[in-house]
C-alpha positions as CSV (number, residue, x, y, z in Angstrom):
1,M,0.0,0.0,0.0
2,V,1.3,3.5,-0.9
3,V,0.7,6.1,1.8
4,Y,0.5,9.7,0.7
5,A,2.6,11.4,3.4
6,S,5.6,13.6,3.5
7,T,7.5,15.8,5.8
8,S,6.7,18.6,3.4
9,G,2.9,18.3,4.1
10,D,0.1,19.4,1.7
11,D,2.5,21.1,-0.8
12,W,3.9,17.7,-1.9
13,G,0.4,16.4,-2.7
14,A,-0.4,19.6,-4.7
15,Q,2.8,19.3,-6.7
16,Y,1.9,15.6,-7.4
17,E,-1.3,16.6,-9.1
18,E,0.3,19.6,-10.9
19,N,2.7,17.2,-12.6
20,G,-0.2,15.3,-14.1
21,I,0.7,11.9,-12.7
22,E,-2.3,11.3,-10.4
23,E,-3.3,8.1,-12.3
24,Q,0.2,6.8,-11.9
25,G,0.0,7.2,-8.1
26,K,-3.3,5.2,-8.1
27,T,-1.6,2.4,-10.1
28,T,1.3,2.3,-7.7
29,M,-1.0,2.1,-4.7
30,T,-2.9,-0.9,-6.2
31,T,0.3,-2.7,-7.1
32,G,1.6,-2.2,-3.6
33,R,-1.5,-3.5,-2.0
34,R,-1.4,-6.6,-4.1
35,W,2.2,-7.2,-3.2
36,L,1.5,-6.8,0.5
37,L,-1.4,-9.2,0.4
38,F,0.7,-11.7,-1.4
39,M,3.4,-11.6,1.2
40,M,0.9,-11.9,4.0
41,S,-0.6,-15.0,2.4
42,L,2.8,-16.6,2.2
43,F,3.3,-16.1,6.0
44,M,-0.2,-17.4,6.7
45,L,0.0,-20.6,4.7
46,P,1.7,-22.7,7.4
47,S,-1.0,-21.9,10.0
48,L,-3.8,-22.8,7.5
49,S,-2.4,-26.3,6.9
50,G,-4.1,-27.7,10.1
51,C,-4.5,-27.3,13.8
52,W,-1.2,-26.9,15.6
53,N,-1.9,-29.7,18.0
54,Y,-3.9,-31.9,15.6
55,S,-3.8,-35.6,16.0
56,E,-5.7,-38.5,14.4
57,V,-8.6,-40.0,16.5
58,E,-7.2,-43.5,15.7
59,E,-4.1,-42.6,17.7
60,K,-6.1,-42.3,20.9
61,S,-8.4,-44.4,23.1
62,I,-11.8,-42.5,23.4
63,V,-13.1,-42.5,27.0
64,A,-16.9,-42.7,27.4
65,G,-16.7,-42.7,31.2
66,V,-14.8,-43.8,34.3
67,A,-15.4,-45.6,37.6
68,I,-13.2,-44.9,40.6
69,D,-12.8,-47.5,43.4
70,K,-10.3,-48.4,46.1
71,N,-8.2,-51.4,45.2
72,E,-8.8,-54.2,47.6
73,Q,-5.3,-55.7,47.3
74,D,-3.1,-52.6,48.0
75,G,-5.6,-49.9,49.0
76,K,-4.5,-47.7,46.1
77,L,-6.9,-46.0,43.7
78,L,-8.4,-48.2,41.0
79,L,-9.5,-46.5,37.8
80,T,-11.8,-48.4,35.4
81,A,-12.3,-46.7,32.0
82,E,-15.1,-47.5,29.5
83,L,-13.6,-47.0,26.1
84,F,-15.4,-47.1,22.8
85,D,-14.1,-47.8,19.3
86,T,-15.6,-46.4,16.1
87,K,-13.8,-48.9,13.8
88,G,-16.3,-50.7,11.7
89,Q,-19.2,-48.5,12.7
90,M,-20.3,-47.9,9.2
91,Q,-20.8,-51.6,8.6
92,Q,-22.1,-52.6,12.0
93,N,-24.0,-49.4,12.7
94,Q,-22.8,-49.6,16.3
95,A,-19.6,-48.7,18.2
96,S,-17.8,-51.4,20.1
97,F,-16.5,-50.9,23.6
98,K,-14.0,-52.4,26.1
99,I,-13.3,-51.9,29.8
100,V,-9.8,-51.6,31.3
101,S,-8.8,-51.2,34.9
102,L,-5.5,-50.1,36.5
103,S,-4.5,-49.1,40.0
104,G,-2.0,-46.5,41.1
105,G,-1.0,-43.9,43.7
106,T,-2.4,-40.9,41.9
107,M,-5.0,-40.3,39.2
108,F,-2.6,-38.8,36.7
109,E,-0.2,-41.7,37.2
110,I,-3.0,-44.2,36.4
111,V,-4.3,-42.3,33.4
112,R,-0.8,-42.0,31.9
113,N,0.0,-45.7,32.6
114,M,-3.2,-46.7,30.9
115,I,-1.2,-46.4,27.7
116,S,0.5,-49.7,28.6
117,L,-2.9,-51.4,28.4
118,T,-4.5,-49.6,25.5
119,G,-1.4,-48.8,23.4
120,K,-2.9,-45.3,23.0
121,K,-3.3,-42.1,25.0
122,L,-6.7,-41.6,26.5
123,F,-8.9,-39.0,24.7
124,W,-11.4,-37.3,27.1
125,S,-13.5,-35.0,24.9
126,H,-16.4,-37.5,24.7
127,A,-16.5,-38.5,28.4
128,K,-20.0,-38.5,29.8
129,A,-19.8,-40.0,33.3
130,I,-17.7,-40.3,36.5
131,I,-18.9,-42.9,38.9
132,L,-17.4,-42.8,42.4
133,S,-17.6,-45.7,44.8
134,E,-19.2,-44.9,48.1
135,E,-16.0,-45.9,49.9
136,I,-14.1,-43.3,47.9
137,A,-16.8,-40.7,48.4
138,R,-16.8,-41.1,52.2
139,E,-13.0,-40.9,52.4
140,G,-12.9,-37.6,50.5
141,I,-13.1,-37.0,46.7
142,I,-10.8,-34.0,46.2
143,K,-7.9,-36.4,45.7
144,V,-9.7,-38.1,42.8
145,I,-11.3,-35.1,41.0
146,D,-8.5,-32.5,41.4
147,W,-6.6,-33.9,38.4
148,Y,-9.8,-34.1,36.3
149,S,-10.6,-30.4,36.9
150,R,-7.0,-29.3,36.3
151,D,-6.3,-31.2,33.1
152,T,-6.8,-29.3,29.9
153,E,-8.2,-32.2,27.9
154,T,-11.1,-33.1,30.2
155,R,-14.7,-31.8,29.9
156,S,-16.4,-29.7,32.6
157,D,-20.0,-31.0,31.7
158,V,-19.4,-34.7,32.6
159,Y,-22.0,-36.1,35.0
160,V,-21.0,-37.2,38.5
161,F,-22.5,-40.2,40.3
162,V,-22.0,-42.1,43.5
163,S,-22.4,-45.9,43.3
164,T,-24.2,-47.8,46.1
165,E,-22.7,-51.0,44.8
166,K,-19.6,-52.5,46.5
167,N,-17.5,-51.6,43.4
168,A,-18.4,-48.7,41.1
169,R,-16.8,-50.6,38.2
170,S,-19.5,-53.3,38.4
171,L,-21.9,-51.0,36.7
172,F,-19.8,-51.1,33.6
173,N,-20.2,-54.9,33.5
174,L,-23.8,-54.4,32.7
175,N,-23.0,-53.3,29.2
176,S,-21.9,-56.9,28.4
177,V,-25.5,-57.8,28.7
178,S,-27.1,-54.7,27.2
179,E,-24.5,-54.4,24.5
180,S,-24.5,-50.6,24.8
181,I,-22.1,-48.0,26.2
182,M,-23.1,-47.5,29.8
183,S,-21.8,-44.0,30.2
184,F,-23.8,-42.8,27.2
185,E,-26.9,-44.4,28.7
186,L,-26.3,-42.6,32.0
187,A,-25.9,-39.2,30.2
188,Q,-29.3,-39.7,28.5
189,M,-30.9,-40.7,31.8
190,M,-29.7,-37.4,33.3
191,R,-31.0,-35.4,30.3
192,D,-34.5,-37.0,30.9
193,E,-34.4,-36.9,34.7
194,H,-36.6,-33.8,34.9
195,H,-39.5,-36.1,33.9
196,V,-39.0,-38.0,37.2
197,S,-37.3,-35.7,39.7
198,T,-36.0,-38.4,42.0
199,A,-32.3,-37.5,41.8
200,P,-30.3,-34.3,41.3
201,V,-28.6,-33.7,37.9
202,V,-25.0,-32.7,38.7
203,E,-22.2,-31.9,36.3
204,I,-18.6,-31.8,37.6
205,W,-18.2,-28.0,37.3
206,D,-21.2,-27.5,39.5
207,F,-20.0,-30.2,42.0
208,I,-16.6,-28.5,42.3
209,D,-18.2,-25.0,42.6
210,K,-20.2,-26.1,45.6
211,L,-17.2,-27.7,47.2
212,E,-15.4,-24.4,47.0
213,T,-18.2,-21.9,47.8
214,S,-18.9,-20.9,51.3
215,G,-22.5,-21.6,52.3
216,K,-23.0,-24.4,49.8
217,Y,-22.7,-28.2,50.1
218,A,-22.2,-30.6,47.3
219,I,-24.6,-33.4,46.3
220,A,-24.6,-36.1,43.7
221,P,-27.1,-38.7,42.3
222,L,-26.9,-42.2,43.6
223,I,-26.7,-45.1,41.1
224,Y,-27.2,-48.8,41.7
225,I,-27.9,-52.1,40.0
226,Y,-31.7,-52.8,39.9
227,E,-32.6,-56.5,39.4
228,K,-36.0,-57.7,38.5
229,A,-37.0,-61.1,37.2
230,G,-33.3,-62.0,36.6
231,Q,-32.8,-58.9,34.5
232,K,-30.2,-56.4,35.7
233,N,-30.3,-52.7,34.8
234,E,-28.7,-49.5,36.2
235,R,-31.0,-47.1,38.1
236,V,-30.4,-43.5,39.2
237,Y,-32.4,-42.9,42.3
238,G,-31.6,-40.8,45.4
239,T,-28.9,-38.4,46.5
240,A,-25.5,-38.5,48.1
241,I,-24.9,-35.8,50.7
242,F,-21.5,-34.2,51.1
243,V,-20.0,-32.1,53.9
244,K,-16.8,-30.4,52.6
245,D,-15.5,-33.2,50.3
246,K,-16.8,-36.2,52.2
247,M,-20.0,-38.1,51.8
248,V,-21.9,-38.2,55.0
249,G,-25.3,-39.7,54.1
250,K,-28.0,-40.4,51.6
251,L,-31.6,-39.4,50.6
252,S,-34.0,-41.8,49.0
253,G,-35.5,-41.1,45.6
254,E,-38.7,-39.8,47.3
255,E,-36.8,-37.6,49.7
256,S,-34.8,-36.3,46.8
257,R,-38.0,-35.1,45.1
258,Y,-38.8,-32.9,48.1
259,L,-35.2,-31.7,48.2
260,L,-35.6,-30.5,44.6
261,F,-38.8,-28.8,45.5
262,A,-37.1,-27.0,48.3
263,T,-34.3,-25.8,46.1
264,N,-36.4,-24.7,43.1
265,K,-35.0,-27.5,40.9
266,V,-38.3,-29.4,40.0
267,T,-39.4,-29.1,36.4
268,G,-41.5,-32.3,36.2
269,G,-42.4,-35.5,38.0
270,V,-45.5,-37.0,39.6
271,L,-47.2,-36.4,43.0
272,A,-49.3,-39.2,44.4
273,V,-52.3,-38.0,46.4
274,D,-54.3,-40.1,48.9
275,N,-58.1,-40.0,49.1
276,E,-59.8,-39.2,52.4
277,A,-59.2,-42.7,53.7
278,G,-55.4,-42.4,53.1
279,V,-55.3,-44.7,50.1
280,P,-53.2,-43.5,47.0
281,T,-55.8,-42.6,44.5
282,Y,-54.8,-39.6,42.4
283,S,-51.7,-38.8,40.3
284,L,-50.7,-35.2,39.6
285,E,-48.2,-34.5,36.9
286,V,-46.1,-31.5,37.7
287,L,-46.1,-29.0,34.8
288,T,-44.2,-26.1,36.4
289,S,-43.0,-25.4,39.9
290,R,-41.5,-22.2,41.4
291,T,-39.9,-22.0,44.8
292,E,-39.3,-18.6,46.4
293,L,-36.8,-18.4,49.2
294,K,-36.6,-15.4,51.6
295,P,-34.5,-15.3,54.7
296,R,-35.7,-13.0,57.5
297,W,-35.5,-12.4,61.3
298,V,-38.6,-13.3,63.3
299,N,-38.5,-12.5,67.0
300,G,-34.7,-12.4,67.0
301,R,-34.4,-15.8,65.3
302,L,-33.2,-16.5,61.7
303,Q,-36.0,-18.0,59.6
304,M,-36.1,-19.2,56.0
305,K,-39.4,-18.6,54.3
306,I,-40.1,-21.1,51.6
307,H,-43.1,-20.6,49.3
308,I,-43.9,-23.1,46.5
309,V,-46.4,-22.8,43.7
310,S,-46.9,-25.8,41.4
311,H,-49.1,-26.2,38.4
312,T,-50.3,-29.7,37.7
313,N,-52.5,-31.9,35.6
314,L,-54.7,-34.6,37.1
315,D,-53.5,-37.6,35.1
316,E,-54.9,-40.5,37.0
317,V,-58.0,-41.2,39.1
318,M,-58.0,-44.7,40.6
319,T,-61.7,-44.7,41.6
320,A,-65.0,-44.9,39.9
321,E,-66.3,-41.9,41.9
322,G,-63.7,-39.6,40.3
323,F,-64.1,-35.8,40.8
324,S,-66.6,-33.7,39.0
325,T,-67.3,-30.9,41.5
326,L,-65.3,-27.9,42.5
327,E,-65.3,-29.0,46.1
328,N,-63.6,-32.3,45.2
329,K,-61.0,-30.6,43.1
330,K,-60.2,-28.2,46.0
331,A,-60.0,-31.2,48.4
332,I,-57.5,-32.9,46.2
333,Q,-55.4,-29.8,46.0
334,K,-55.6,-29.3,49.7
335,R,-54.4,-32.8,50.5
336,A,-51.6,-32.5,47.9
337,Q,-50.5,-29.2,49.5
338,D,-50.5,-30.6,53.0
339,E,-48.6,-33.8,51.9
340,L,-46.0,-31.8,50.0
341,Q,-45.4,-29.4,52.9
342,K,-45.1,-32.2,55.4
343,N,-42.5,-34.0,53.3
344,I,-40.4,-31.0,52.5
345,V,-40.2,-30.0,56.2
346,S,-39.3,-33.6,57.0
347,V,-36.4,-33.6,54.5
348,I,-35.1,-30.2,55.7
349,H,-35.2,-31.3,59.3
350,K,-33.3,-34.5,58.4
351,L,-30.5,-32.4,56.7
352,Q,-30.4,-30.1,59.7
353,H,-30.3,-32.5,62.6
354,E,-28.9,-35.7,61.1
355,Y,-26.3,-34.5,58.6
356,H,-25.8,-30.9,59.5
357,A,-25.5,-30.2,55.8
358,D,-27.0,-27.1,54.0
359,I,-27.3,-28.8,50.6
360,F,-30.1,-26.4,49.9
361,G,-27.7,-23.5,49.5
362,Y,-29.5,-21.4,52.1
363,G,-26.2,-20.0,53.3
364,E,-25.5,-18.5,49.9
365,I,-29.1,-17.1,49.8
366,I,-28.5,-15.3,53.1
367,H,-25.1,-14.1,51.8
368,Q,-26.9,-12.5,48.8
369,N,-29.9,-11.1,50.6
370,M,-28.4,-10.2,54.0
371,P,-24.7,-9.6,53.5
372,R,-24.1,-7.8,56.8
373,A,-25.7,-10.6,58.8
374,W,-23.8,-13.2,56.7
375,K,-20.5,-11.8,57.9
376,K,-21.4,-12.8,61.4
377,L,-23.1,-16.0,60.6
378,K,-20.5,-17.4,58.1
379,K,-18.0,-18.6,60.7
380,D,-20.5,-20.8,62.6
381,W,-22.9,-21.4,59.7
382,E,-23.2,-25.2,60.3
383,E,-24.5,-24.6,63.9
384,T,-26.7,-21.7,62.7
385,F,-28.2,-23.9,59.9
386,V,-29.1,-26.6,62.4
387,D,-31.0,-24.1,64.6
388,M,-32.6,-22.1,61.8
389,D,-36.4,-22.0,61.7
390,I,-38.1,-23.2,58.5
391,D,-41.5,-21.9,57.3
392,V,-42.9,-23.8,54.3
393,T,-46.1,-23.0,52.5
394,C,-47.3,-24.8,49.3
395,K,-49.9,-24.1,46.7
396,I,-50.9,-26.8,44.3
397,I,-53.0,-25.8,41.3
398,I,-54.8,-28.4,39.1
399,D,-55.0,-26.8,35.7
400,S,-56.8,-29.6,33.9
401,S,-57.8,-33.2,34.1
402,A,-56.0,-34.3,30.9
403,K,-58.4,-35.6,28.2
404,T,-61.5,-36.2,30.3
405,S,-63.1,-34.7,33.4
406,R,-64.9,-37.8,34.4
407,S,-63.8,-41.2,35.7
408,I,-64.3,-44.7,34.2
409,K,-67.6,-46.0,35.4
410,R,-68.3,-49.6,36.1
411,G,-71.1,-51.3,34.2
412,D,-74.1,-52.8,35.9
């Protein structure tokens, strides 16, 4: 590019035009620009030839998920990796898999030494699941997830689970029966969990964030082998409770549903409602649910006000009488509200008095809404959480009765 500039200023430009060579200057500028672009292209060619750290997929073992146990023989960490292979996928329309296990003193040592078993370096970009054994979870999990969060090749959206089986790796053995990749199945189950709401959905970035944030406690879904009529399948149901980085207890799947209500994490699921005699008769499908949390001082005591509004459909009536009047509909809503309130209070009290674990994140809510008070409460928050008053109110709204407003009637 030719730049029209000179120490002599505007006089030079005027003289340029007076000499009648303005067109020549334009030609010179165009030629200079082309030459500069040509030179820049030469310098850019090496960078356009490919990624600087590119490597063939065939040169690596692709990790679908891992299970972490404690080796019974030497007490060291035992890592089991579920690997999948895309070779022959076009012909078979299905990826093959294999499972390899190796023990060692540290996670990175094991991961690197896996090359001696696979002949390839592990590739983590497609990993979907990390399954921790309960033994590892109770001893403390920072030692097994620090490497994962620190490594530049691992994903931050991988799902975290705690196994209730003796060995977490036993869950991977199920895919020899189902002929599918277990880690991918678990990922799909987590994506559909909002339809059930019996376990939390936890990715490792969120898990680590709660471990590091004051006023928050980590949780993870429980997974176990469900056997029925000789058929074994994996099932995600319930919640593992952590204080600091150690697992201290569990919630059942039903308790987990009320935990999710209390933390504004319910986006679906079913509420069973009893009739007046206490027999389960109605099923309400949760369409939407909103939980409002408000900390406040009442008579000098800290209280968390929890107000829940849920919109539902009446999807099942297990009686010929059904409901056809406004009074019956209100009665169902009232019983559903009372039952939901009772169960939420029960779960919160269990977390307060049995586990001393604020997995609801109430400490963080106080931090946001009452920053001055939090400065005083922060130091002894565990004790304060145990003594904190809880006020729960619930409102259940039945929006419709699905396709029909009447029940199936018995014939004479």
